[in-house]
N, C-alpha and C positions, 0 to 999 in steps of 0.2 A: 778669719783671724790668722795672723802670722806670728811666729815666735822667732826672734832673731837673737842669736848668740853673739858673744863678744868677738869671736873669731870669724863670723860670717862676713862675706863680701858686702852684704847689705847693711852692716853695722856702720852708722855715720862716723866718718873719720874725724870730724871735728869734735864729736863727743868722746871718741876713743882717746883723744889727746888730753882730756881733763883728768884731774886727780880723782881716783876712785869712781870711775864710770860704772854704771850698772852692768852686770854680766848678762842680763837678759832684757830684751825689750819686747813688749806685746804690741802688735800693730794691727789696726784695721784700716784698709785703704791701700794707697800706692806706696810700695816700698821705696821706689825711686825718689819719692818726694823727700824722704828723710835725708838724702844726700845732697839736696839742692841748696842753693844759697839762701839762708834764712836770716830774717831780722825779727827779733822779738818785739812785740808791742804789748805792754802791760799797764795796768792802772787800776783805779778805784772801782769797786763793785757798785758804789753809789755815785757814779760820775754825774756831773752836770750835763746839760745839753751841749755846752761848749766842749766838754771832754768827749762825749759820744760822737759828736759831729767830726771832730778832728781825728779821732781814732779811725773812724770810717774813711775819711778823706785820705789820711796818711797811708793806710793799708791799701786802699784802692790804687793810688798812684804808684806805690812801691811795687805792687803786684803787676801793674801794667808795664813796669820797667824790667820785669823778670825776677823780682825778689819774692821768695816765699815767706809769708807772714806766719810767725809762730806765736801762739798765745795759749792761755789756759782754760778756755771755754767757760770762764766764770761769767757772772752777770756783769753788766756795765761795759767798761772799756774792752775787755777781752772779746765779748760777743760782737761789739761794733767793729772791732778790727777783723775778726773772722768774716763778718758779713761784707765788709768793704773789699776784702781780698776775693771772696767768692763772686761778688758782683763784677769784678774785673777779670775773672778767669776767662780764658779763651785760648785761641791758637798760640798766642804769644807766651802764655804761661798757664798751661792746664794744671800744673802742680801749685795751686794757689795758696794753700794754708795748711799748717800743722797744728793740731790741738793736743796739748800735753795734759793728761789727766792725773788727778790725785786719787783715783780709784782704778779698779780693773777696767779694761776696755769694754767689758760687757756690762758695766754698771754706769748708767748715765747720771751725771751730776753737774748742774742742777737738772731735775726732771723737765723743766720748762724748755730745755734746749734740744728736745728730741729732733725737731725738723732741722735745726742747725747742725746737729751731730750727723744726721744722715747726709746732708749736703757735703760736709767735710769729708766723709768717707768716699764720696763720689768724685770730688775734685781736690783731693789732698790726702791727708792721713791723720788718724787718731792714734796716739802712742802713750804707753805707760810702762813704768818699771815695776808696777804692782801686779800681782798675779790675778787671774780671772777670779771673780767673786769678791774681790776686796771692795769694801764699802768706804764711804767718805769718812775720814777721821782727821781732826785738826792737825795732828802731827805728820800727816802725809804731805801736806801742801808745801812746806819748805823744801822737801825733797823734790816735789814737782817743779818748784821754782828753779832749783839747781839744774834740772834737766832742760827747762826752757832756755836758760842762758847758755847751757852747754851745747845745745844744738845750733845756736845762732852765732853770727859774727858780731852782733851788737844787740843792745837792748834800748828801746825807746820807752820812756816812762811818760804816760799822759795822765795827769791828775793823781796825786798820791798824798795822803796825809803823812805827818811826820812818823807815825808808827805803822805805816802801811806795809803789807806783805810785798808790795811792788818794790820797796826799798831793799828787801831781802834779795829779790831777784837781781837788783842793781849791784848789791854787794857781791853776790856770786859772780856776776859778770866781771867785776874788777878782779876778783881772785882768779878767774879763768882767762884773764888778759883779753877781755872783750871790750869793745867800745860801749860807752854809755851816753845816751842822748836824753834830753828832757825838754818837754814843751812848757814854756812859761805860761803863767796865768795871772789873773788880777790879784793884787796884794790882799784884797779883802776875801779871797776865796781860800778857805782852810784846806781844800783839796789840792791847792797849788803849792803849799808850803814844802812838801816833800820834794817836788821838782825843783823849787828854788834852792833848797839845800843841796841837792845834787849838783846844780849849776855852780854854786859856791865852791863845791869840792872838786870841780874840774870837769863835770859832765858837759857835753857840747849842747849849747842852746839851739833848739831846732824850731823853726816856725814855717818850714816849707819842706815837702818831701825831697826836693832837689838837694837840700843841705846834706841829707843822708846819702843820696845817690852819688854825689860828688865824693864824699868820704869813701864810699865803696869802690870808687873808680869806674862806675858805670857811666855809659854815655847818657848825657842829659839832652833830650831833644830840644833843639832851638825853637823859638817862637817867632813867627813872622811879625814884622812891625805893622800893626794894623791901625795906627793912629790916623785920625781924620781931622782936618782943619777946616774951619769956616772962614778964616781970614787971618791976617797977621796977628800973632800972639794969642789967637783964640783956639783953645784945645778942648774938645768935647769928649775925649777919651777914645777907646777902641771903636772902630766902625761896627755898626749894629748889623748882624747877619739878617737875611730875610726869613730864615726858618725858625725864628724864636717863637716860643709859646707866649700867649697873652700875659701870663703871670710873669715870665721873665722880662718882658718889655716894661711891665709895671715896676718891677724891682729896679731895673736900670734907670727908669725915669726918676724914681725916688733917690737913688744913689747919686744922680747927677746934681742934686740939690744939697745933699749932705751925706756924710758917712753914717752908717747905721749898725747897731748891734742886732743880732738875730731876734732878740726879744721885741725890738721896735717893730719889726715886720709882723710878729705875732700880734702885738697890741693893735696894729692897724687893721687886723682881721682881713688880710689879703687872701689867705688860704690856710689850710691845715698845716700842722707841724711837718708832717712827712712831705707834703707837696712843696712847702717852702724849702725844706732841707734839700730835696732833690733838685729843685730849680736853681738854688744857689750853688750847689756842687757842680752842676752842669755849666753854669756861667764861669765858675773858677777854672774848670778844665779847659774851657774854650778861651781862656785868657781875657775875659771881659771884665771880671771883678777880681779883687784880691781880698784876703782875710788875714789881718794881722792883729794878734791879741784879741780875737773874737769880734773885731770891728770890720765891717765890710766897706769897701770903697771901689770906685771905678779904677780899673787897672791903668 
């Protein structure tokens, strides 16, 4: 455990510039991670599959580009964002993620995240302004949210109801002169209403990690043109690599006939949820498929 005072060289400069920053920070893990370029990803604890998959994907791609993902270790979107960043951690960005707690750093909440908590202390940092021994109380979490936005250059909201705590984080971000991003959702999704309201109020609509990377001024890797043609005017989409798994080939074959929602693949009983999720994410990263508004299509 580390205790950082306001006048310490390890105290995050970005947080120091906010109004009423905490005088003490309790930290487990890498102190250097606190000063890294951080982007907060927050959202519903009861997120849909759409929200969970996009939180994971956004976090993973941002981390690969050198951005540290900051979130609150809560169920739902927070946990998916942390996992996406951790799975992308490597030589390019060993400082993958920061978890901000509404408890002391010696009090795990929720208890189900023990393994995730330990992974974060190894490849990032766990931080709190609350003293050791502090248990979870409802009134702690708005303060936790203020710390999340204060550590970050911007906040991405993924699925939030109108009265969601994630909107509190977005409000703090505005007060702290941070950028606010929001992922759109289906109009029928009640967890998308908060994001749509943020977009109406001026938050940037985001449906691709590159949208954020461009705003941050980071280099966005170019993608080679891998289009293949079988004749004049006939486009079959990206060339299919030889090293694809059988499941990935089945998914591409299906997508060549029609665009599909994730649930359509589940209904077809092609594979388990986790196997489908990983296969589709890999296809997206390789530039073979795209996902817009939850609908997959050939890139």
